[in-house]
C-alpha positions as a Markdown table, in Angstrom:
| # | Residue | x | y | z |
|---|---|---|---|---|
| 1 | Met | 140.7 | 65.5 | 82.5 |
| 2 | Asn | 140.0 | 67.6 | 79.4 |
| 3 | Arg | 136.5 | 67.8 | 78.2 |
| 4 | Lys | 135.6 | 67.8 | 74.6 |
| 5 | Val | 133.9 | 71.1 | 73.4 |
| 6 | Leu | 130.4 | 70.4 | 72.0 |
| 7 | Pro | 129.8 | 72.7 | 69.0 |
| 8 | Gly | 126.0 | 72.7 | 69.4 |
| 9 | Gln | 126.0 | 73.8 | 73.0 |
| 10 | Leu | 128.9 | 76.2 | 72.4 |
| 11 | Ala | 126.7 | 77.9 | 69.7 |
| 12 | Ile | 123.8 | 78.1 | 72.2 |
| 13 | Leu | 126.0 | 79.7 | 74.8 |
| 14 | Val | 127.4 | 82.3 | 72.4 |
| 15 | Leu | 124.0 | 83.0 | 70.9 |
| 16 | Leu | 122.5 | 83.4 | 74.4 |
| 17 | Cys | 125.2 | 85.9 | 75.4 |
| 18 | Ile | 124.7 | 87.9 | 72.2 |
| 19 | Leu | 121.0 | 88.1 | 72.7 |
| 20 | Ile | 121.5 | 89.2 | 76.3 |
| 21 | Val | 123.9 | 92.0 | 75.2 |
| 22 | Val | 121.6 | 93.1 | 72.4 |
| 23 | Ser | 118.6 | 93.1 | 74.7 |
| 24 | Gly | 120.4 | 95.3 | 77.2 |
| 25 | Tyr | 121.4 | 97.7 | 74.4 |
| 26 | Trp | 117.9 | 98.1 | 73.1 |
| 27 | Ala | 116.4 | 98.3 | 76.6 |
| 28 | Phe | 118.8 | 101.2 | 77.3 |
| 29 | Ile | 118.0 | 103.0 | 74.0 |
| 30 | Ser | 114.3 | 102.6 | 74.5 |
| 31 | Ala | 114.4 | 103.8 | 78.1 |
| 32 | Ala | 116.5 | 106.8 | 77.2 |
| 33 | Asp | 113.9 | 108.1 | 74.7 |
| 34 | Arg | 112.3 | 111.1 | 76.5 |
| 35 | Glu | 109.2 | 110.9 | 74.3 |
| 36 | Asp | 108.2 | 107.2 | 74.3 |
| 37 | Gly | 110.6 | 105.8 | 76.9 |
| 38 | Ile | 110.4 | 105.6 | 80.7 |
| 39 | Lys | 108.2 | 108.3 | 82.2 |
| 40 | Arg | 110.2 | 110.7 | 84.2 |
| 41 | Gly | 109.0 | 112.2 | 87.4 |
| 42 | Leu | 109.0 | 115.9 | 88.3 |
| 43 | Asp | 112.5 | 115.9 | 89.8 |
| 44 | Ile | 113.9 | 114.6 | 86.4 |
| 45 | Ala | 111.6 | 116.0 | 83.7 |
| 46 | Gly | 111.2 | 119.4 | 85.5 |
| 47 | Gly | 107.8 | 121.1 | 86.0 |
| 48 | Leu | 105.6 | 122.5 | 88.7 |
| 49 | Tyr | 105.0 | 121.1 | 92.2 |
| 50 | Val | 102.1 | 122.5 | 94.3 |
| 51 | Leu | 101.0 | 121.5 | 97.7 |
| 52 | Leu | 97.4 | 122.5 | 98.6 |
| 53 | Glu | 95.7 | 122.5 | 102.0 |
| 54 | Ala | 91.9 | 122.1 | 102.3 |
| 55 | Glu | 90.1 | 124.3 | 104.8 |
| 56 | Glu | 86.5 | 124.0 | 105.9 |
| 57 | Thr | 84.0 | 126.6 | 104.7 |
| 58 | Gly | 80.7 | 127.2 | 106.4 |
| 59 | Asp | 79.3 | 124.4 | 108.6 |
| 60 | Lys | 80.2 | 121.5 | 106.3 |
| 61 | Glu | 82.7 | 118.9 | 107.5 |
| 62 | Leu | 86.1 | 118.4 | 105.9 |
| 63 | Asp | 86.1 | 114.7 | 105.0 |
| 64 | Glu | 87.5 | 112.2 | 102.6 |
| 65 | Asp | 84.7 | 112.7 | 100.1 |
| 66 | Ala | 85.4 | 116.5 | 100.0 |
| 67 | Ile | 89.1 | 115.8 | 99.3 |
| 68 | Glu | 88.2 | 113.3 | 96.5 |
| 69 | Arg | 85.9 | 115.9 | 94.9 |
| 70 | Ala | 88.6 | 118.5 | 95.0 |
| 71 | Ile | 91.0 | 116.1 | 93.3 |
| 72 | Thr | 88.5 | 115.4 | 90.6 |
| 73 | Val | 88.0 | 119.1 | 89.8 |
| 74 | Ile | 91.8 | 119.7 | 89.8 |
| 75 | Arg | 92.3 | 116.7 | 87.5 |
| 76 | Met | 89.7 | 118.0 | 85.0 |
| 77 | Arg | 91.4 | 121.4 | 85.0 |
| 78 | Val | 94.9 | 119.9 | 84.5 |
| 79 | Asp | 93.6 | 118.0 | 81.5 |
| 80 | Glu | 92.9 | 121.4 | 79.9 |
| 81 | Leu | 96.6 | 122.1 | 80.1 |
| 82 | Gly | 97.5 | 119.0 | 78.2 |
| 83 | Val | 100.1 | 117.9 | 80.8 |
| 84 | Ala | 101.3 | 114.3 | 80.3 |
| 85 | Glu | 101.2 | 112.0 | 83.3 |
| 86 | Pro | 100.3 | 114.5 | 86.0 |
| 87 | Ile | 100.2 | 113.3 | 89.6 |
| 88 | Ile | 97.3 | 114.6 | 91.7 |
| 89 | Ala | 96.9 | 112.8 | 95.0 |
| 90 | Ala | 95.8 | 113.2 | 98.6 |
| 91 | Gln | 98.6 | 113.7 | 101.1 |
| 92 | Gly | 97.5 | 113.1 | 104.6 |
| 93 | Asp | 93.9 | 114.0 | 105.7 |
| 94 | Asn | 93.6 | 117.5 | 104.3 |
| 95 | Arg | 96.3 | 118.1 | 101.7 |
| 96 | Ile | 96.5 | 117.6 | 98.0 |
| 97 | Arg | 99.8 | 117.1 | 96.1 |
| 98 | Val | 99.9 | 118.3 | 92.4 |
| 99 | Glu | 102.9 | 117.5 | 90.2 |
| 100 | Leu | 102.9 | 118.7 | 86.6 |
| 101 | Pro | 105.9 | 117.6 | 84.6 |
| 102 | Asp | 106.9 | 119.6 | 81.5 |
| 103 | Val | 104.3 | 122.3 | 82.1 |
| 104 | Asp | 104.7 | 125.3 | 79.7 |
| 105 | Asp | 102.8 | 128.2 | 81.4 |
| 106 | Val | 103.4 | 128.1 | 85.1 |
| 107 | Glu | 101.2 | 131.0 | 86.1 |
| 108 | Gln | 98.3 | 129.7 | 84.0 |
| 109 | Ala | 98.7 | 126.3 | 85.7 |
| 110 | Arg | 98.6 | 127.9 | 89.2 |
| 111 | Glu | 95.6 | 130.0 | 88.3 |
| 112 | Ile | 93.7 | 127.0 | 86.9 |
| 113 | Ile | 94.5 | 124.8 | 89.9 |
| 114 | Gly | 93.5 | 127.4 | 92.5 |
| 115 | Arg | 90.2 | 128.8 | 91.2 |
| 116 | Thr | 86.8 | 128.0 | 92.7 |
| 117 | Ala | 84.8 | 125.2 | 91.0 |
| 118 | Met | 81.7 | 126.5 | 89.2 |
| 119 | Leu | 78.8 | 124.2 | 88.5 |
| 120 | Lys | 75.8 | 125.6 | 86.5 |
| 121 | Phe | 72.6 | 124.2 | 85.0 |
| 122 | Ile | 72.0 | 126.1 | 81.7 |
| 123 | Gly | 68.7 | 126.1 | 79.8 |
| 124 | Pro | 68.4 | 125.8 | 76.0 |
| 125 | Asp | 68.2 | 129.6 | 75.9 |
| 126 | Gly | 71.7 | 129.9 | 77.4 |
| 127 | Glu | 70.4 | 131.3 | 80.7 |
| 128 | Glu | 71.6 | 130.0 | 84.1 |
| 129 | Ile | 68.9 | 128.0 | 86.0 |
| 130 | Val | 70.6 | 126.9 | 89.2 |
| 131 | Thr | 74.2 | 126.6 | 90.4 |
| 132 | Gly | 76.2 | 124.1 | 92.4 |
| 133 | Ser | 75.4 | 126.1 | 95.6 |
| 134 | His | 71.7 | 125.0 | 95.2 |
| 135 | Leu | 72.7 | 121.3 | 95.0 |
| 136 | Val | 72.2 | 119.4 | 98.2 |
| 137 | Arg | 72.8 | 115.8 | 97.1 |
| 138 | Ala | 74.0 | 113.9 | 94.0 |
| 139 | Gln | 74.3 | 110.1 | 94.2 |
| 140 | Ala | 74.5 | 107.2 | 91.8 |
| 141 | Glu | 71.8 | 104.6 | 92.4 |
| 142 | Arg | 70.3 | 101.3 | 91.1 |
| 143 | Ala | 66.6 | 100.6 | 90.9 |
| 144 | Pro | 66.0 | 97.4 | 88.8 |
| 145 | Glu | 62.2 | 97.8 | 89.1 |
| 146 | Tyr | 62.4 | 101.3 | 87.8 |
| 147 | Thr | 65.0 | 101.2 | 85.0 |
| 148 | Pro | 67.6 | 98.6 | 83.9 |
| 149 | Tyr | 70.3 | 101.2 | 84.0 |
| 150 | Pro | 71.9 | 103.0 | 86.9 |
| 151 | Phe | 70.9 | 106.7 | 87.3 |
| 152 | Val | 72.0 | 109.7 | 89.2 |
| 153 | Ser | 69.6 | 111.2 | 91.7 |
| 154 | Leu | 69.7 | 114.9 | 92.5 |
| 155 | Glu | 68.3 | 117.0 | 95.3 |
| 156 | Phe | 68.2 | 120.8 | 95.4 |
| 157 | Asp | 67.6 | 123.1 | 98.4 |
| 158 | Arg | 64.4 | 125.1 | 98.7 |
| 159 | Glu | 65.5 | 128.0 | 96.5 |
| 160 | Gly | 67.0 | 125.6 | 93.9 |
| 161 | Ala | 63.8 | 123.5 | 93.9 |
| 162 | Glu | 61.7 | 126.5 | 93.1 |
| 163 | Leu | 64.0 | 127.6 | 90.3 |
| 164 | Phe | 64.2 | 124.1 | 88.8 |
| 165 | Ala | 60.4 | 123.6 | 89.0 |
| 166 | Glu | 60.0 | 126.7 | 86.9 |
| 167 | Ala | 62.7 | 125.7 | 84.4 |
| 168 | Ser | 61.4 | 122.1 | 84.1 |
| 169 | Gly | 58.0 | 123.4 | 83.1 |
| 170 | Lys | 59.4 | 125.9 | 80.7 |
| 171 | Phe | 61.9 | 123.5 | 79.0 |
| 172 | Leu | 59.8 | 120.3 | 79.0 |
| 173 | Asn | 61.2 | 117.8 | 76.5 |
| 174 | Gln | 64.2 | 119.9 | 76.0 |
| 175 | Pro | 67.8 | 119.4 | 77.1 |
| 176 | Ile | 69.4 | 121.2 | 80.1 |
| 177 | Ala | 73.2 | 121.4 | 80.0 |
| 178 | Ile | 75.1 | 120.8 | 83.2 |
| 179 | Met | 78.5 | 122.6 | 83.1 |
| 180 | Leu | 81.5 | 122.3 | 85.4 |
| 181 | Asp | 84.2 | 124.9 | 84.9 |
| 182 | Glu | 82.5 | 125.9 | 81.6 |
| 183 | Glu | 82.7 | 122.3 | 80.3 |
| 184 | Ile | 79.5 | 120.3 | 79.6 |
| 185 | Ile | 79.6 | 117.1 | 81.7 |
| 186 | Ser | 76.0 | 116.0 | 81.0 |
| 187 | Gln | 73.0 | 117.2 | 78.9 |
| 188 | Pro | 69.8 | 115.4 | 80.1 |
| 189 | Phe | 66.4 | 115.9 | 78.6 |
| 190 | Val | 63.5 | 117.2 | 80.9 |
| 191 | Arg | 60.9 | 114.4 | 80.8 |
| 192 | Ala | 58.5 | 115.9 | 83.5 |
| 193 | Val | 57.8 | 119.0 | 85.6 |
| 194 | Ile | 59.8 | 118.6 | 88.8 |
| 195 | Thr | 58.3 | 120.4 | 91.7 |
| 196 | Asp | 59.8 | 118.7 | 94.8 |
| 197 | Gly | 63.5 | 119.5 | 94.0 |
| 198 | Lys | 64.3 | 115.9 | 93.4 |
| 199 | Ala | 65.5 | 114.9 | 89.8 |
| 200 | Thr | 67.2 | 112.0 | 88.1 |
| 201 | Ile | 69.7 | 111.8 | 85.3 |
| 202 | Glu | 69.1 | 108.6 | 83.3 |
| 203 | Gly | 71.1 | 107.1 | 80.5 |
| 204 | Asp | 72.5 | 103.8 | 79.1 |
| 205 | Phe | 75.7 | 104.1 | 81.2 |
| 206 | Glu | 77.4 | 101.7 | 83.6 |
| 207 | Phe | 77.3 | 102.2 | 87.3 |
| 208 | Glu | 80.9 | 103.5 | 87.4 |
| 209 | Glu | 80.0 | 106.2 | 84.8 |
| 210 | Ala | 77.0 | 107.2 | 86.9 |
| 211 | Ala | 79.2 | 107.3 | 90.0 |
| 212 | Asn | 81.8 | 109.5 | 88.2 |
| 213 | Leu | 79.0 | 111.9 | 87.0 |
| 214 | Ala | 77.6 | 112.1 | 90.6 |
| 215 | Leu | 81.1 | 112.9 | 91.9 |
| 216 | Leu | 81.5 | 115.7 | 89.3 |
| 217 | Leu | 78.2 | 117.1 | 90.3 |
| 218 | Arg | 79.1 | 117.1 | 94.0 |
| 219 | Ser | 82.4 | 118.7 | 93.1 |
| 220 | Gly | 80.6 | 121.8 | 91.8 |
| 221 | Ala | 79.8 | 122.8 | 95.4 |
| 222 | Leu | 83.0 | 122.1 | 97.2 |
| 223 | Pro | 82.7 | 122.4 | 101.0 |
| 224 | Val | 86.4 | 123.3 | 101.2 |
| 225 | Glu | 88.7 | 126.1 | 100.3 |
| 226 | Leu | 92.1 | 125.2 | 98.8 |
| 227 | Arg | 95.1 | 127.2 | 100.1 |
| 228 | Glu | 98.5 | 126.9 | 98.5 |
| 229 | Leu | 101.0 | 125.9 | 101.1 |
| 230 | Glu | 104.0 | 125.4 | 98.9 |
| 231 | Ser | 105.0 | 125.5 | 95.2 |
| 232 | Arg | 108.2 | 124.9 | 93.4 |
| 233 | Leu | 109.3 | 125.2 | 89.8 |
| 234 | Ile | 111.9 | 122.7 | 88.7 |
| 235 | Gly | 113.8 | 123.5 | 85.5 |
| 236 | Pro | 114.1 | 120.8 | 83.0 |
| 237 | Thr | 117.8 | 121.5 | 82.5 |
| 238 | Leu | 118.6 | 120.8 | 86.2 |
| 239 | Gly | 116.5 | 117.7 | 86.2 |
| 240 | Gln | 118.2 | 116.3 | 83.0 |
| 241 | Arg | 121.6 | 117.1 | 84.4 |
| 242 | Thr | 120.8 | 115.3 | 87.6 |
| 243 | Glu | 119.5 | 112.3 | 85.7 |
| 244 | Val | 122.8 | 112.1 | 83.7 |
| 245 | Ile | 124.9 | 112.3 | 86.8 |
| 246 | Ala | 122.8 | 109.5 | 88.4 |
| 247 | Val | 123.2 | 107.3 | 85.3 |
| 248 | Tyr | 126.9 | 107.9 | 85.2 |
| 249 | Ala | 127.2 | 107.1 | 88.9 |
| 250 | Ala | 125.2 | 103.9 | 88.4 |
| 251 | Ala | 127.3 | 102.9 | 85.4 |
| 252 | Ala | 130.6 | 103.5 | 87.2 |
| 253 | Gly | 129.5 | 101.5 | 90.3 |
| 254 | Leu | 128.3 | 98.7 | 88.1 |
| 255 | Leu | 131.6 | 98.6 | 86.2 |
| 256 | Leu | 133.7 | 98.5 | 89.4 |
| 257 | Val | 131.5 | 95.7 | 90.8 |
| 258 | Leu | 131.9 | 93.6 | 87.5 |
| 259 | Leu | 135.7 | 94.1 | 87.6 |
| 260 | Phe | 135.7 | 92.9 | 91.2 |
| 261 | Met | 133.6 | 89.9 | 90.4 |
| 262 | Ile | 135.8 | 88.9 | 87.4 |
| 263 | Ala | 139.0 | 89.3 | 89.5 |
| 264 | Tyr | 137.7 | 87.3 | 92.4 |
| 265 | Tyr | 135.5 | 84.7 | 90.8 |
| 266 | Arg | 137.2 | 84.4 | 87.4 |
| 267 | Leu | 135.0 | 82.9 | 84.7 |
| 268 | Ala | 132.0 | 82.6 | 87.1 |
| 269 | Gly | 132.3 | 86.4 | 87.7 |
| 270 | Leu | 132.2 | 87.1 | 84.0 |
| 271 | Leu | 129.1 | 85.0 | 83.6 |
| 272 | Ala | 127.6 | 86.9 | 86.6 |
| 273 | Gly | 128.3 | 90.1 | 84.6 |
| 274 | Val | 126.4 | 88.8 | 81.6 |
| 275 | Ala | 123.5 | 87.9 | 83.9 |
| 276 | Leu | 123.6 | 91.4 | 85.4 |
| 277 | Ile | 123.3 | 92.9 | 81.9 |
| 278 | Phe | 120.1 | 90.9 | 81.4 |
| 279 | Tyr | 118.9 | 91.9 | 84.8 |
| 280 | Leu | 119.2 | 95.6 | 83.9 |
| 281 | Ser | 117.4 | 95.1 | 80.6 |
| 282 | Leu | 114.5 | 93.3 | 82.4 |
| 283 | Val | 114.2 | 96.2 | 84.9 |
| 284 | Leu | 114.4 | 98.9 | 82.1 |
| 285 | Trp | 111.7 | 97.0 | 80.0 |
| 286 | Ala | 109.5 | 96.8 | 83.1 |
| 287 | Leu | 109.9 | 100.5 | 83.9 |
| 288 | Asn | 109.2 | 101.3 | 80.3 |
| 289 | Tyr | 106.0 | 99.3 | 79.9 |
| 290 | Leu | 104.5 | 99.3 | 83.4 |
| 291 | Pro | 102.5 | 102.4 | 84.6 |
| 292 | Thr | 105.4 | 103.7 | 86.7 |
| 293 | Thr | 107.2 | 107.0 | 86.9 |
| 294 | Leu | 110.9 | 107.2 | 87.4 |
| 295 | Thr | 112.2 | 109.6 | 90.0 |
| 296 | Leu | 115.6 | 110.3 | 91.6 |
| 297 | Pro | 114.7 | 108.2 | 94.6 |
| 298 | Gly | 113.6 | 105.5 | 92.1 |
| 299 | Ile | 117.1 | 105.6 | 90.5 |
| 300 | Ala | 118.5 | 105.1 | 94.0 |
| 301 | Gly | 116.2 | 102.1 | 94.5 |
| 302 | Leu | 117.4 | 100.7 | 91.1 |
| 303 | Ile | 121.1 | 101.1 | 92.2 |
| 304 | Leu | 120.4 | 99.4 | 95.5 |
| 305 | Ser | 118.7 | 96.5 | 93.7 |
| 306 | Ile | 121.9 | 96.1 | 91.5 |
| 307 | Gly | 123.9 | 95.7 | 94.7 |
| 308 | Met | 121.4 | 93.0 | 95.9 |
| 309 | Ala | 121.6 | 91.2 | 92.6 |
| 310 | Val | 125.4 | 91.1 | 92.9 |
| 311 | Asp | 125.0 | 90.0 | 96.5 |
| 312 | Ala | 122.9 | 87.0 | 95.4 |
| 313 | Asn | 125.7 | 85.9 | 93.0 |
| 314 | Val | 128.3 | 86.3 | 95.7 |
| 315 | Ile | 126.3 | 84.0 | 98.0 |
| 316 | Ile | 126.0 | 81.4 | 95.3 |
| 317 | Phe | 129.7 | 81.5 | 94.3 |
| 318 | Glu | 130.8 | 81.3 | 97.9 |
| 319 | Arg | 128.6 | 78.2 | 98.4 |
| 320 | Ile | 130.1 | 76.7 | 95.3 |
| 321 | Lys | 133.7 | 77.4 | 96.6 |
| 322 | Asp | 132.8 | 75.7 | 99.9 |
| 323 | Glu | 131.7 | 72.6 | 98.0 |
| 324 | Leu | 134.8 | 72.6 | 95.9 |
| 325 | Arg | 137.1 | 72.8 | 99.0 |
| 326 | Ser | 135.2 | 69.9 | 100.5 |
| 327 | Gly | 136.4 | 67.7 | 97.5 |
| 328 | Arg | 133.4 | 67.8 | 95.1 |
| 329 | Thr | 133.8 | 68.0 | 91.4 |
| 330 | Pro | 133.0 | 71.3 | 89.7 |
| 331 | Arg | 129.6 | 70.0 | 88.3 |
| 332 | Ser | 128.6 | 68.6 | 91.7 |
| 333 | Ala | 129.8 | 71.7 | 93.5 |
| 334 | Met | 127.8 | 74.0 | 91.2 |
| 335 | Glu | 124.5 | 72.1 | 91.7 |
| 336 | Ser | 124.9 | 71.7 | 95.4 |
| 337 | Gly | 126.0 | 75.4 | 95.8 |
| 338 | Phe | 122.9 | 76.7 | 94.0 |
| 339 | Gln | 120.7 | 74.5 | 96.2 |
| 340 | Arg | 122.3 | 75.6 | 99.4 |
| 341 | Ala | 122.3 | 79.3 | 98.4 |
| 342 | Phe | 118.7 | 79.3 | 97.3 |
| 343 | Arg | 117.2 | 79.5 | 100.8 |
| 344 | Ala | 119.4 | 82.3 | 102.0 |
| 345 | Ile | 118.7 | 84.3 | 98.8 |
| 346 | Leu | 115.0 | 83.8 | 99.1 |
| 347 | Asp | 114.8 | 84.8 | 102.8 |
| 348 | Ala | 116.9 | 88.0 | 102.2 |
| 349 | Asn | 114.9 | 89.1 | 99.2 |
| 350 | Val | 111.4 | 88.3 | 100.6 |
| 351 | Thr | 112.1 | 90.4 | 103.7 |
| 352 | Thr | 113.2 | 93.3 | 101.5 |
| 353 | Leu | 110.1 | 92.8 | 99.3 |
| 354 | Ile | 107.9 | 93.1 | 102.4 |
| 355 | Val | 109.6 | 96.4 | 103.3 |
| 356 | Thr | 109.0 | 97.7 | 99.7 |
| 357 | Ile | 105.3 | 96.8 | 99.9 |
| 358 | Val | 104.9 | 98.6 | 103.3 |
| 359 | Leu | 106.7 | 101.6 | 101.9 |
| 360 | Phe | 104.5 | 101.7 | 98.9 |
| 361 | Thr | 101.3 | 101.3 | 101.0 |
| 362 | Leu | 102.1 | 103.9 | 103.7 |
| 363 | Ala | 104.3 | 106.4 | 102.0 |
| 364 | Ser | 103.6 | 108.9 | 99.2 |
| 365 | Gly | 105.4 | 110.8 | 96.5 |
| 366 | Pro | 109.1 | 110.0 | 95.7 |
| 367 | Val | 109.3 | 107.3 | 98.5 |
| 368 | Arg | 106.7 | 105.3 | 96.6 |
| 369 | Gly | 108.9 | 105.6 | 93.4 |
| 370 | Phe | 111.8 | 104.2 | 95.4 |
| 371 | Ala | 109.7 | 101.3 | 96.6 |
| 372 | Val | 108.4 | 100.5 | 93.1 |
| 373 | Thr | 111.8 | 100.4 | 91.4 |
| 374 | Leu | 113.3 | 98.4 | 94.3 |
| 375 | Phe | 110.5 | 95.9 | 94.1 |
| 376 | Ile | 110.9 | 95.4 | 90.4 |
| 377 | Gly | 114.7 | 95.2 | 90.7 |
| 378 | Ile | 114.5 | 92.5 | 93.4 |
| 379 | Ile | 112.1 | 90.3 | 91.4 |
| 380 | Cys | 114.3 | 90.6 | 88.3 |
| 381 | Ser | 117.5 | 90.0 | 90.3 |
| 382 | Met | 116.1 | 86.8 | 91.9 |
| 383 | Phe | 115.3 | 85.5 | 88.5 |
| 384 | Thr | 118.7 | 86.3 | 86.9 |
| 385 | Ala | 120.7 | 85.0 | 89.9 |
| 386 | Ile | 118.8 | 81.7 | 90.4 |
| 387 | Val | 117.8 | 80.9 | 86.9 |
| 388 | Leu | 120.0 | 82.7 | 84.3 |
| 389 | Thr | 123.3 | 82.5 | 86.2 |
| 390 | Arg | 122.7 | 78.8 | 86.8 |
| 391 | Leu | 121.9 | 78.2 | 83.1 |
| 392 | Leu | 125.0 | 80.0 | 82.0 |
| 393 | Leu | 127.3 | 78.0 | 84.4 |
| 394 | Arg | 125.7 | 74.7 | 83.2 |
| 395 | Leu | 126.3 | 75.6 | 79.6 |
| 396 | Thr | 129.8 | 76.7 | 80.2 |
| 397 | Phe | 130.6 | 73.5 | 82.0 |
| 398 | Lys | 129.1 | 71.4 | 79.3 |
| 399 | Val | 131.1 | 73.0 | 76.5 |
| 400 | Gly | 134.3 | 72.4 | 78.5 |
| 401 | Phe | 135.2 | 75.9 | 79.6 |
| 402 | Ile | 135.1 | 75.0 | 83.3 |
| 403 | Arg | 137.7 | 72.3 | 83.9 |
| 404 | Ser | 138.6 | 72.9 | 87.6 |
| 405 | Gly | 137.8 | 74.9 | 90.6 |
| 406 | Ala | 140.3 | 77.6 | 89.5 |
| 407 | Tyr | 137.7 | 78.7 | 86.9 |
| 408 | Leu | 135.3 | 79.4 | 89.7 |
| 409 | Gly | 137.8 | 81.3 | 91.9 |
| 410 | Val | 139.2 | 78.5 | 94.0 |
| 411 | Lys | 143.0 | 78.8 | 94.1 |
| 412 | Gly | 145.1 | 75.7 | 93.6 |
| 413 | Ser | 142.1 | 73.7 | 92.5 |
């Protein structure tokens, strides 16, 4: 029986398809912008990779706090270089991974990363009072009965206590500058003569600010020595060429998959292709605006998620074909097929999502990039397969484009 085409719903279908194509185009253009688009990792943008190993010095223990302090110092130094989106993270128990994309002066970067931290207390006369080697403890504390604001408590060793007692008497009611790597991190005023080697830094800051200041102060007397284990310089030309090859490979694979879907599932396959375009635009927008960095393993995760998105459509269309062969009408077969396919799609995707969460939690570096893009891709593919493809099929049926099972890939129907 011929169905009458409804102009209003036909206009909605056409407009929806146009919007999807335009969204995909703008998402690709925005993502391709190397300045404001998706943030590229070291293997794509090029730059410097350094792996450092912390070694104990003296009788102080190498612990998590020491690694965190070393990372804080390195991050401060990297900020001096003006590097966009650097990655400075712990790797294992005693190693630190530093990735600096688009770094200009490699030797300067290596020198800044590797030098020893220098913490100094400088008087108003410009003379050094004590150094980080005299600092025994620096801790953020709260004492509501003493002050409404958090403060940082300091404790010096015997020599530091004597030097600070003399300076606090000399510079009473004057500021003492605290400098880390020649940068002033605090400039408290001396309110009293301190003879016991225990001082406080007060101010109207939040507890997190006080904790960060205490961390910086502890970082000036690092109990570890950082040794460079590995360093690599990745040229931007090589990274960009690799990115182009990966994009072309993904595009060729996607095109072949779409041709197969159209040849095997006819009109339904074409609609699945439109849904895949929207899926890609969702993923690209997410990567563009979420705090993520795209790496080559991340591109691999994206390509894998495309395959899973196609797989979800295949499950749905095969269920619909089974319903058509059992004698159902196209409309009834579509509704029943989506309902029967939903559980299988949900189970398959949820198990993969669990794997991506485990990878992100336990892995590091490029593997985490793979997990992030795969996670985003799976979420977007579930939405497009279950919601958008179903909506497009319903609209196509209502405007009269689906008249029999042949339009859904069932021969002789």
